[in-house]
N, C-alpha and C positions, 0 to 999 in steps of 0.2 A: 210426594216422591219424583213427579215430572220437575217440580222446582229445583230439587237438588241436583238432578242430572243436568238440567239447565244451567245452573250455577257452575258446576264442574266444567261444563263444556265451555262456557264463557271465560272461566278462568284459565283453561288450557289454551285458548286461541292466541294470546301474545306469544306463547312458548313455541308454538308452530310457526311464527313469523321470523324467527331467528335463522339465520344462514347456518348451514352446517359445515361450510368451507372456512378454513382458517384464513383470516385476513392476511394480505400482502403487505409488507412493509411499504411506507411512502417512499422512502428512498433506497433503492436497491444497493446493496454493498457491492463496492468494487474494489478488488484487490490485484495488485501485480504478483504474479506468481511466476517464479523460475521454472523453467522447462528445459528439458533435454534436447539438443540439436541432432541432426543425422549421425554425427560422429559419437554420440552419446554422451557429449560434454554439456554441463549446464550452461544456459545461455539467457541473456536478458534482452529484449527487443526494446528499443527507445524510438518512439515515432516522433522525433523532431529533427528536422533537417539540419539544425545548427549543431547537434550534438556530435556528429561526425567531424565537424570542424573544430569543435572544442577538443575532442580527443586527440587529434592530430597536431593542432596548433598551439593549444593553450595548456592542456593538462600536462603534469608531470608524467614522464615515462613510467611504464609498469616496473621497469628495472630498479626504480628508487623505492620499491615497496617490498616488504615480506608478506607472505600470504596470513600469517598470524597477526601481524599488525592490522592488516585490511580486514580481517575477520573480527578483531576486537572493535575497530571502529565502526564497521557496518552494523554490528550487534546494537552499539549505542544508538547510532544515526537512525536505524529503522525504528528503534523504540521512541525515539523523538519524533521522527516523520508520523508513524501510526498515532502518536498523541496528538499531534497538530491535526491529523485528518479525522480522528473521531471527536475531537472537540469542535471542529469547524473553523479553526483558525486557518488563514491563508486559503480560504476556499477556492479563490481564483488561480492558485498555483498548485496546491495539492489537492488532486481531484480522485486520488485511490490510495488505499492502504498498500502496504508490502507484505506479502506472506513470505517471511524468512526464518529459517530454522538454523541457529547457530550451531546445533550439532552436527548438521548435514556437512559434508565435505564437497564444497561447490567446485573448488579449484581456484587458482590464483586469478585466471583470466575473468572468471565470472565475479569474484570479490573485487577485482581492479575495476571492472565496469559498473558495478553498483555503486562503489565509492565515488566514482567519477560522475554518476547521477547527480549525487548529493553536491559535489563541488559544482557541477554545471548549473544546477538550479540557484546555488549561490552567486555564481558568476553571471548568468542571464538575468534573474529576477531580484537579486541583492537580498535574497532570503538567508539570513544568518542562522546557522546550525551549530550549535555548541560542540557537537562532536568532530566538526572538521578540524584538522590541525592548522596552525597559524600559517603555513606556507601554501595551503589549498584553498583557504578563506579569502575571498577578494573582499576587502573592506572598503 
């Protein structure tokens, strides 16, 4: 009887060594998420000093776009961007995914700024994104 109890205890020892906590992912998921500013409008913060220069001197003005055009382009570009992010392509350029809901009404200012982020990445890093229109893609 003592030998059976001893065998059961020895068999259960390895199970008691397992951690009860769920392991954390090696690489934490990063996502850019739209947020509302103080005025209740959707806003996107770009932390790159050259982006403001790009918007004012290089990018086409907002008046040359419609909101529906930008929403369609952004839906395609976000999918392409997130595909690159999740596959690990262009790691030195794409450091986060983008949380974007095409059903949400973000407004033309937000849609324009997001679209210009893709145009900016193309301009600065020469990363070709298939969703950019010919006039916005720098070749």
